[in-house]
C-alpha positions as CSV (number, residue, x, y, z in Angstrom):
1,M,-63.5,-71.5,91.5
2,A,-63.7,-72.4,87.8
3,D,-64.2,-68.7,86.9
4,E,-61.0,-67.6,88.5
5,D,-58.1,-66.8,86.3
6,P,-55.3,-69.2,86.8
7,T,-52.8,-66.4,86.0
8,P,-51.7,-64.5,89.1
9,E,-52.5,-60.8,89.3
10,T,-49.0,-59.9,89.6
11,S,-48.0,-61.5,86.4
12,R,-50.1,-59.2,84.1
13,P,-48.4,-55.9,84.8
14,L,-45.1,-57.5,84.2
15,A,-46.2,-58.7,80.8
16,A,-47.5,-55.3,79.8
17,A,-44.2,-53.7,80.9
18,E,-42.2,-56.2,78.9
19,T,-44.4,-55.6,75.8
20,G,-43.9,-51.8,76.1
21,E,-40.1,-52.2,76.4
22,A,-40.1,-54.4,73.3
23,A,-42.1,-51.9,71.3
24,A,-39.7,-49.1,72.5
25,G,-36.7,-51.2,71.5
26,A,-38.1,-51.8,68.0
27,A,-38.9,-48.1,67.5
28,T,-35.6,-46.8,68.7
29,P,-32.7,-47.9,66.4
30,E,-29.2,-48.5,67.6
31,P,-26.9,-45.5,67.7
32,A,-24.6,-46.8,64.9
33,V,-27.6,-47.6,62.7
34,A,-29.2,-44.2,63.3
35,A,-26.0,-42.4,62.5
36,A,-25.6,-44.5,59.3
37,A,-29.1,-43.5,58.3
38,G,-28.4,-39.8,58.7
39,A,-30.4,-39.3,61.9
40,A,-29.2,-37.8,65.1
41,P,-27.8,-40.2,67.7
42,A,-30.3,-41.5,70.2
43,A,-30.5,-39.9,73.6
44,G,-29.4,-43.1,75.1
45,V,-26.0,-43.1,73.4
46,S,-23.2,-42.5,75.7
47,P,-21.2,-39.3,75.3
48,A,-18.0,-41.2,74.4
49,A,-19.8,-42.9,71.5
50,R,-21.3,-39.7,70.0
51,P,-18.2,-38.4,68.0
52,A,-17.9,-41.8,66.3
53,A,-21.5,-41.8,65.4
54,A,-21.4,-38.3,64.0
55,A,-18.4,-39.2,61.8
56,A,-20.2,-42.3,60.5
57,A,-23.2,-40.2,59.7
58,R,-21.0,-37.8,57.6
59,T,-19.2,-40.5,55.6
60,A,-22.2,-42.7,55.0
61,P,-23.8,-42.5,51.5
62,V,-27.1,-40.6,51.3
63,G,-30.1,-42.8,51.4
64,A,-28.1,-45.8,52.7
65,G,-29.9,-48.0,55.1
66,A,-33.3,-49.5,55.2
67,H,-34.8,-47.2,52.7
68,G,-32.8,-48.3,49.6
69,P,-29.3,-48.4,48.0
70,A,-26.9,-45.6,48.5
71,R,-26.9,-42.7,45.8
72,P,-23.5,-41.9,44.1
73,A,-21.6,-38.9,45.3
74,P,-22.0,-35.8,43.1
75,A,-19.3,-35.1,40.5
76,P,-16.8,-32.3,41.4
77,R,-17.8,-28.9,40.0
78,P,-15.5,-27.7,37.2
79,P,-13.5,-24.5,37.8
80,A,-15.1,-21.3,36.7
81,A,-14.3,-20.1,33.2
82,P,-12.2,-16.9,33.0
83,I,-14.0,-13.7,32.1
84,P,-13.2,-12.8,28.4
85,D,-11.6,-9.4,27.6
86,L,-14.4,-7.4,26.0
87,A,-12.5,-4.2,25.6
88,G,-13.3,-2.6,22.2
89,K,-16.0,-5.1,21.4
90,T,-19.8,-4.7,21.1
91,T,-21.7,-6.2,24.0
92,S,-25.2,-6.0,25.3
93,V,-26.1,-4.7,28.7
94,A,-27.3,-8.2,29.7
95,S,-23.8,-9.7,29.0
96,P,-21.1,-9.8,31.7
97,G,-19.3,-7.0,30.0
98,G,-22.4,-5.0,29.2
99,A,-22.0,-2.6,32.0
100,A,-18.5,-1.7,31.0
101,A,-19.6,-1.4,27.3
102,K,-22.4,0.9,28.4
103,A,-20.0,3.0,30.4
104,T,-17.7,3.3,27.4
105,V,-20.5,4.4,25.1
106,A,-21.6,7.0,27.6
107,A,-18.0,8.3,27.9
108,T,-17.7,8.5,24.1
109,A,-21.0,10.4,23.9
110,A,-19.9,12.8,26.6
111,A,-16.6,13.4,24.8
112,K,-18.4,14.2,21.6
113,A,-20.8,16.5,23.4
114,A,-17.9,18.3,25.0
115,G,-16.4,19.0,21.5
116,G,-13.5,16.5,21.8
117,R,-12.6,13.8,19.3
118,A,-14.1,10.4,19.8
119,A,-11.9,7.6,20.9
120,D,-12.7,5.5,17.8
121,D,-11.8,8.5,15.6
122,T,-8.2,7.2,15.2
123,S,-6.2,5.4,12.6
124,P,-2.7,4.0,12.4
125,L,-1.9,6.5,9.6
126,L,-4.4,9.4,9.5
127,N,-7.5,10.4,11.5
128,R,-10.8,11.4,9.9
129,R,-9.9,15.1,9.8
130,A,-6.6,14.4,8.0
131,W,-8.4,12.2,5.5
132,M,-10.8,15.0,4.7
133,G,-8.0,17.5,4.3
134,L,-6.1,15.1,2.0
135,A,-9.3,14.6,-0.1
136,W,-9.8,18.3,-0.5
137,G,-6.2,18.9,-1.4
138,A,-6.3,16.2,-4.1
139,F,-9.5,17.8,-5.5
140,S,-8.0,21.2,-5.5
141,A,-4.8,20.0,-7.3
142,A,-6.9,18.2,-9.9
143,S,-8.9,21.3,-10.5
144,A,-5.8,23.5,-10.8
145,A,-4.3,21.0,-13.3
146,A,-7.4,21.0,-15.4
147,L,-7.5,24.8,-15.4
148,A,-3.9,25.0,-16.4
149,A,-4.4,22.6,-19.3
150,T,-7.4,24.6,-20.5
151,G,-5.3,27.8,-20.4
152,R,-2.5,26.1,-22.2
153,F,-4.9,25.0,-24.9
154,M,-5.8,28.6,-25.6
155,F,-2.3,29.5,-26.7
156,P,-0.6,28.0,-29.7
157,N,2.9,26.4,-29.6
158,V,5.7,28.7,-30.5
159,L,8.9,27.3,-31.9
160,N,11.9,29.3,-31.3
161,E,13.8,28.5,-34.4
162,P,17.0,30.4,-35.4
163,P,16.6,33.0,-38.1
164,Q,16.8,31.7,-41.7
165,Q,19.3,34.3,-42.7
166,F,22.5,35.3,-41.0
167,K,25.8,37.1,-41.8
168,A,28.9,34.9,-41.5
169,G,31.6,37.6,-41.6
170,F,34.0,38.7,-44.4
171,P,35.5,36.2,-46.8
172,S,39.0,37.2,-45.7
173,E,38.2,35.6,-42.3
174,Y,38.1,32.1,-43.7
175,G,40.8,29.7,-44.9
176,V,40.5,26.8,-47.2
177,G,38.6,23.9,-45.6
178,V,35.5,23.4,-43.5
179,D,34.6,26.0,-40.8
180,E,32.3,24.7,-38.0
181,R,31.5,27.9,-36.2
182,W,27.9,27.9,-37.5
183,K,27.2,24.2,-37.0
184,E,25.6,24.3,-33.6
185,R,23.6,27.5,-33.9
186,Y,22.5,27.4,-37.6
187,G,23.2,23.8,-38.8
188,V,25.6,25.0,-41.5
189,W,29.1,24.2,-42.6
190,L,30.8,27.0,-44.4
191,V,33.3,25.5,-46.8
192,R,36.0,27.4,-48.7
193,T,37.4,25.4,-51.7
194,A,40.2,26.1,-54.2
195,E,38.2,24.6,-57.0
196,D,34.5,23.5,-56.9
197,I,33.7,20.3,-58.9
198,D,30.5,21.8,-60.4
199,N,31.5,25.5,-60.9
200,Q,35.2,24.9,-61.7
201,A,36.2,27.9,-59.6
202,S,37.3,28.8,-56.1
203,G,34.9,30.2,-53.6
204,F,32.4,29.4,-50.8
205,Y,29.4,27.2,-50.4
206,A,27.1,26.7,-47.3
207,L,26.5,23.0,-46.7
208,S,23.7,21.5,-44.6
209,T,24.6,19.5,-41.5
210,T,21.5,17.2,-41.8
211,C,22.1,13.7,-43.2
212,T,19.9,12.9,-46.1
213,H,19.2,9.4,-44.8
214,L,17.3,9.9,-41.5
215,G,18.2,13.4,-40.4
216,C,21.1,12.8,-38.1
217,T,24.0,15.2,-37.9
218,P,27.3,13.9,-39.4
219,N,30.7,14.6,-37.9
220,N,33.5,16.4,-39.7
221,L,36.5,14.0,-40.0
222,S,39.2,16.5,-41.2
223,A,41.9,13.9,-41.2
224,E,39.9,11.8,-43.6
225,A,38.5,14.8,-45.5
226,K,34.9,13.6,-45.2
227,F,31.7,13.8,-43.2
228,K,30.6,10.7,-41.3
229,C,27.1,10.1,-40.0
230,P,27.2,8.4,-36.5
231,C,23.7,6.9,-36.8
232,H,23.9,4.6,-39.8
233,G,27.4,5.1,-41.2
234,S,26.6,7.3,-44.2
235,G,29.7,9.0,-45.6
236,F,29.9,12.3,-47.6
237,R,32.9,14.0,-49.2
238,I,33.8,17.6,-48.4
239,T,31.8,18.7,-51.5
240,G,28.8,17.1,-49.9
241,V,28.5,14.2,-52.3
242,N,27.5,10.9,-50.7
243,F,29.8,7.9,-51.4
244,E,29.1,5.3,-48.6
245,G,26.3,4.1,-46.4
246,P,22.6,4.3,-46.8
247,A,22.3,8.0,-47.6
248,P,20.4,8.2,-50.9
249,R,21.7,11.6,-52.1
250,P,24.3,14.3,-51.4
251,L,23.9,16.9,-48.7
252,E,22.0,20.1,-49.6
253,R,23.5,23.5,-50.1
254,F,22.0,26.8,-49.0
255,R,21.9,30.2,-50.8
256,I,25.1,32.1,-50.2
257,V,25.8,35.7,-51.5
258,L,27.6,38.9,-50.5
259,A,25.6,41.4,-48.5
260,D,25.7,45.2,-49.1
261,D,28.4,45.6,-46.4
262,G,30.6,43.0,-48.0
263,Q,29.9,40.2,-45.5
264,I,28.9,36.6,-46.5
265,L,25.1,36.2,-46.2
266,V,23.7,32.7,-45.8
267,D,20.0,32.2,-46.5
268,K,18.6,28.8,-45.3
269,S,15.1,29.4,-46.7
270,R,16.4,28.4,-50.1
271,K,18.1,25.0,-50.8
272,F,19.9,23.6,-53.8
273,Q,20.2,19.9,-54.6
274,R,22.9,18.4,-56.8
275,E,20.8,15.5,-58.2
276,L,18.5,18.2,-59.6
277,G,21.5,20.1,-61.2
278,Q,21.0,23.1,-58.9
279,W,24.6,23.4,-57.6
280,T,25.6,25.4,-60.6
281,D,23.1,28.1,-59.7
282,P,24.9,31.5,-59.1
283,E,23.5,31.7,-55.6
284,A,24.5,28.2,-54.7
285,F,28.2,29.1,-54.9
286,L,30.0,32.3,-54.0
287,K,33.0,32.8,-56.1
288,A,36.0,34.4,-54.4
């Protein structure tokens, strides 16, 4: 009887069953713990408790539970940057706007092949064809100007001067004093005097209208019986003798004679100067 087990037979299966239930209880977590760990609720969770367990699983941090501390939630993703406007810019095919740029290049090439003007052949002022026309026009104008200058160089200058001799009419057509009818055309004052200071006789003399200072044209002041230069104030008497201002000598006289037809002939090619004693020459004074 000493070899008999004091434990009844019926007690051994009960212990085994209890041991198995304990092991199952250790292996199967509670519904709330399993939901917090991210696992599905156990089959033994009642249907009423399953929504709460699923909500707890969604809100619980990743990795929380028995395996370690919870990881922080990921940062919110920034909004997408806007796509830049690549119209008119050079891009590569790999860039976001590369396909559009490639299509633009293809359209430009097609337009050129069709004989049309490229889209980039434009300017705020002139296009390429207008610039070429302007350049050719400028070149043609410069060439024409150079040709005209060359042709002008081949011909000498011609001075249209009035004739040196002219007939001034008959002596009877003049009264005593200064006659200005030949001043503008020939630069001559025809003066008739009752008595000349150098020839001591009445007659005519042809007086130059050029001031002996710097070549200006004096004015005839009949009320003052003198010639007055407006440039520097030189004054000349009716006889042509200088008496005021910077003029260094008297006015010059021209050759004056009677022509074959009886008219007064004035010859400007020959001059007479009083400081040289030439006013007494027979052709410097026409007696009448």
